Residue, then its C-alpha position, 0 to 999 in steps of 0.5 A: m500500500l505504501f508503494v501505491i501511495g508513493i507512486a501516486g504522489l510522485i505522479y501528482s508531483a510530476v503533474l504539478f511540475v509540468n502544469g504549475s507556474l513557478s510561484s512560491n506556493t507551487i514550489k512549496l507544494l512540489i517539494t512537500y509532495g515530492v519528499l513525502s511520496l518519495l519517503f512512502f515509495i522507499s518505505g514500500i519497496s523496503q517493506v516488499l523486500t524484507t517480507k518473507d513468504e514462509a508458506 
């Protein structure tokens, strides 16, 4: 789930970057969403890598 949230946030950050004007508010949103979504993405990847299936 963290991986999906991270991907969605990165896509939204890319849309903000492409469509947004470079005002102060847009830059703050871009940095905030980008950092948080990157954190979620990395957490999701590490969770998938450390989960072991012992069935």
